[in-house]
C-alpha positions in Angstrom: 14.8 -11.1 30.4 12.4 -11.5 27.5 9.2 -9.6 27.5 5.9 -10.5 25.9 4.3 -8.7 23.0 3.5 -5.2 24.3 1.3 -2.3 23.3 3.0 1.0 22.5 2.3 3.9 24.8 0.4 5.6 21.9 -2.0 2.7 21.3 -5.6 3.6 21.1 -7.9 5.8 19.1 -6.0 8.7 17.6 -6.7 11.2 14.9 -3.8 12.7 12.9 -3.6 16.4 13.2 -1.8 16.7 10.0 -3.0 16.2 6.4 -1.9 12.5 6.2 -3.6 9.4 7.3 -2.6 7.9 10.6 0.1 5.3 10.3 0.0 2.5 12.8 3.4 0.9 13.4 4.6 -2.3 15.1 8.3 -2.2 16.3 10.1 -5.6 16.2 13.7 -5.3 17.3 16.0 -7.3 19.6 17.3 -4.1 21.3 15.0 -2.3 23.7 17.1 0.8 23.4 16.5 0.9 19.7 12.8 0.5 20.1 12.8 3.2 22.8 14.6 5.5 20.4 12.1 4.9 17.6 9.2 5.6 19.9 10.7 8.9 20.8 11.2 9.8 17.2 7.7 8.8 16.2 6.1 10.6 19.2 7.1 13.9 17.5 5.1 13.0 14.4 1.3 13.6 14.4 0.6 11.0 11.8 2.6 8.0 13.3 1.6 5.9 16.3 3.3 2.9 17.7 0.6 0.3 18.5 2.8 -2.7 19.4 6.3 -4.0 20.1 8.1 -7.3 20.0 11.7 -8.5 20.5 11.6 -12.0 19.2 10.2 -13.6 16.0 7.4 -15.5 17.8 6.3 -12.3 19.5 6.4 -10.5 16.1 4.2 -13.2 14.6 1.8 -12.8 17.4 1.8 -9.0 17.2 0.9 -8.9 13.5 -2.2 -10.9 14.1 -3.1 -9.2 17.4 -2.7 -5.6 16.5 -4.2 -3.6 13.6 -1.2 -2.0 12.0 -0.1 -0.5 8.7 3.6 -1.0 8.8 5.9 -3.4 10.6 9.5 -2.3 11.3 11.3 -5.6 11.4 14.9 -6.2 12.4 16.5 -8.8 10.1 18.5 -10.2 13.1 15.2 -11.4 14.6 15.2 -14.4 12.4 17.9 -16.9 11.3 16.4 -16.6 7.8 14.9 -13.1 7.5 13.8 -13.7 3.9 11.6 -16.7 4.9 10.4 -14.7 8.0 9.1 -11.9 5.8 7.3 -14.4 3.6 5.6 -15.9 6.6 4.7 -12.6 8.1 3.1 -11.4 4.9 1.2 -14.7 4.7 -0.2 -14.0 8.2 -1.0 -10.4 7.5 -1.2 -9.8 3.7 -2.3 -6.2 4.2 0.8 -5.3 6.3 3.7 -3.4 4.8 7.1 -4.5 6.1 10.2 -2.3 6.4 13.3 -4.5 7.1 16.1 -3.0 9.1 19.5 -4.6 8.2 22.8 -4.3 10.1 24.5 -2.9 7.0 24.5 -3.0 3.2 24.1 -6.5 1.9 23.3 -6.9 -1.8 22.1 -10.5 -1.8 19.9 -10.0 1.3 18.4 -6.8 -0.2 17.5 -8.5 -3.5 16.1 -11.6 -1.7 14.0 -9.5 0.7 12.7 -7.3 -2.1 11.7 -10.3 -4.2 9.8 -11.8 -1.3 7.7 -8.7 -0.7 9.5 -6.4 1.7 8.2 -2.9 1.0 11.2 -1.1 2.4 14.8 -2.0 3.3 17.0 0.3 5.4 20.3 0.0 7.2 20.4 0.4 10.9 22.4 3.6 10.6 19.6 5.4 8.9 18.9 9.0 9.9 15.6 9.6 11.8 14.1 11.9 9.2 14.9 9.3 6.5 13.1 6.6 8.5 10.1 8.8 9.0 10.0 9.6 5.3 10.3 5.9 4.5 7.4 5.0 6.7 5.1 7.6 5.0 6.1 6.4 1.5 5.6 2.8 2.4 2.3 3.4 4.1 1.2 5.2 0.9 2.0 2.0 -1.1 5.3 3.1 -2.5 8.5 0.9 -2.3 11.5 2.3 -0.4 15.1 1.5 -1.2 18.3 3.3 -0.4 20.3 4.6 -3.4 22.7 1.7 -3.4 19.9 -0.8 -3.2 18.2 0.8 -6.1 21.3 0.2 -8.2 21.4 -3.4 -7.1 17.8 -4.0 -8.1 18.3 -2.3 -11.4 21.5 -4.3 -12.2 19.9 -7.6 -11.2 16.8 -6.8 -13.3 19.0 -5.9 -16.3 21.1 -9.0 -15.9 18.0 -11.2 -15.7 16.6 -9.7 -18.9 19.9 -10.2 -20.8 20.2 -13.8 -20.0 20.1 -15.8 -23.2 18.5 -18.9 -21.5 15.3 -18.8 -19.6 14.4 -15.3 -20.8 10.8 -14.4 -20.3 8.9 -14.7 -23.6 7.2 -11.6 -25.0 3.6 -11.6 -24.2 0.7 -9.6 -25.4 -1.3 -7.5 -22.9 -5.0 -6.7 -23.5 -5.9 -3.0 -24.1 -7.3 -2.8 -20.6 -4.2 -4.4 -19.1 -2.0 -2.0 -21.1 -3.9 1.1 -19.7 -3.6 -0.1 -16.2 0.1 -0.9 -16.6 0.7 2.6 -18.1 -0.9 4.1 -14.9 1.4 1.9 -12.7 4.5 3.1 -14.6 3.4 6.7 -13.7 3.4 5.8 -10.0 -0.4 5.8 -9.6 -2.1 3.9 -6.8 -4.9 1.4 -7.4 -7.6 3.8 -6.3 -6.5 6.5 -8.8 -6.2 3.9 -11.5 -9.7 2.6 -10.9 -11.1 6.2 -11.2 -9.2 6.8 -14.5 -10.2 3.5 -16.2 -13.8 3.5 -14.8 -13.7 0.4 -12.6 -13.1 -0.6 -9.0 -9.9 -1.1 -6.9 -10.6 -4.8 -6.7 -10.9 -5.2 -10.4 -7.6 -3.3 -10.8 -6.0 -5.7 -8.3 -7.3 -8.6 -10.3 -5.9 -7.3 -13.6 -2.5 -6.6 -12.0 -2.3 -10.2 -10.6 -2.9 -11.5 -14.2 -0.3 -9.1 -15.6 2.2 -10.3 -12.9 1.6 -13.9 -14.0 1.9 -13.1 -17.7 5.2 -11.2 -17.3 6.7 -13.2 -14.5 7.2 -10.3 -12.2 6.5 -10.1 -8.4 5.4 -6.6 -7.6 4.7 -3.1 -9.0 8.3 -1.9 -9.1 9.5 -4.9 -11.0 6.5 -4.6 -13.3 7.3 -0.9 -14.0 11.0 -1.8 -14.6 10.0 -4.6 -17.0 7.6 -2.5 -19.0 10.0 0.4 -19.3 12.8 -1.9 -20.3 10.7 -3.8 -22.9 8.9 -0.6 -24.1 5.5 -2.3 -23.3 3.7 1.0 -22.8 5.6 3.3 -25.2 3.2 5.8 -26.6 0.4 4.7 -24.3 -1.1 7.6 -22.3 -2.9 7.0 -19.1 -6.6 7.9 -19.3 -7.4 11.3 -17.9 -9.2 11.9 -14.6 -13.0 12.1 -15.3 -14.4 15.6 -15.0 -16.8 14.7 -12.2 -16.6 11.6 -10.1 -19.9 10.9 -8.1 -19.4 10.1 -4.5 -20.7 6.7 -3.4 -24.3 7.0 -2.3 -24.9 10.4 -4.1 -26.6 8.7 -7.0 -29.0 6.9 -4.7 -29.9 10.1 -2.9 -30.2 12.0 -6.1 -32.5 9.4 -7.7 -34.7 9.3 -4.6 -35.0 13.0 -4.5 -35.8 13.2 -8.2 -38.5 10.5 -7.8 -40.0 12.3 -4.8 -40.1 15.6 -6.6 -41.7 14.0 -9.7 -44.4 12.4 -7.6 -45.2 15.6 -5.9 -45.3 17.6 -9.2 -47.5 15.1 -11.0 -50.1 14.5 -8.3 -53.2 16.8 -8.8 -53.6 18.9 -5.7 -50.4 17.3 -4.3 -48.2 19.0 -1.9 -45.9 21.8 -2.9 -42.1 21.3 -3.4 -41.5 22.5 0.1 -44.2 20.2 1.5 -42.7 17.3 -0.5 -39.2 17.9 0.9 -40.7 17.7 4.4 -42.8 14.6 3.9 -40.3 12.5 2.0 -37.6 11.3 4.5 -34.0 11.4 3.2 -32.5 8.1 2.2 -30.1 6.7 4.8 -27.3 4.5 3.7 -26.0 2.0 6.2 
């Protein structure tokens, strides 16, 4: 008998006792025994929590909007067309990362899922420790493919580039775009790229969207493969990490403290530094 969308037994407020960030997972699989097995595996990990479960496609669509999750483990058999299902799920929850579990190795399905935005693709026979590693990598923003799938993606990419007709024209990237792309090819995340080029994560995302459109690629891995294959960033070194990166809000507090100290020092007969520090309340950022 079908069950409704359910909350995992670990749902709630949890703090990871490890060094990594807590990874919230939705399990979507037709087999209850498989979901139960995954829950037992994840229960042993301090940084992984199951927050929801589903056993049909409609339940999965409901779960991704109902629960706040980082990763969806999605069985391809849940949908008659898993590629379209992944597209729709990402439309519903763009921030969600999807790991698709397939019944076995399937080259065309793997390529189609990857092109449509699946962040990880695994066969159902995957070892538990590999699955856990996959979750952590995907949650950190890295794509995950098994060795055979990587060869398929590389071969498909090379074949696309060697086609005489319909080949993508060579385009010119701006200096800023080139710097950002060079960071991507080094495996950096948007946050680190923003620090290195002196901007914000949102600006980096905007630049990457423009680069994707220019080069006709769909994601970071395809961008990196394209740039390496076409020598787009040859000789370009990613900018170094700044010596000191001020924490958000520190500059506000520092300027307020400096202004307070200057006022106290310049006022004839004004309070001493110790008095000023007591009379000027600290800035509170909401």
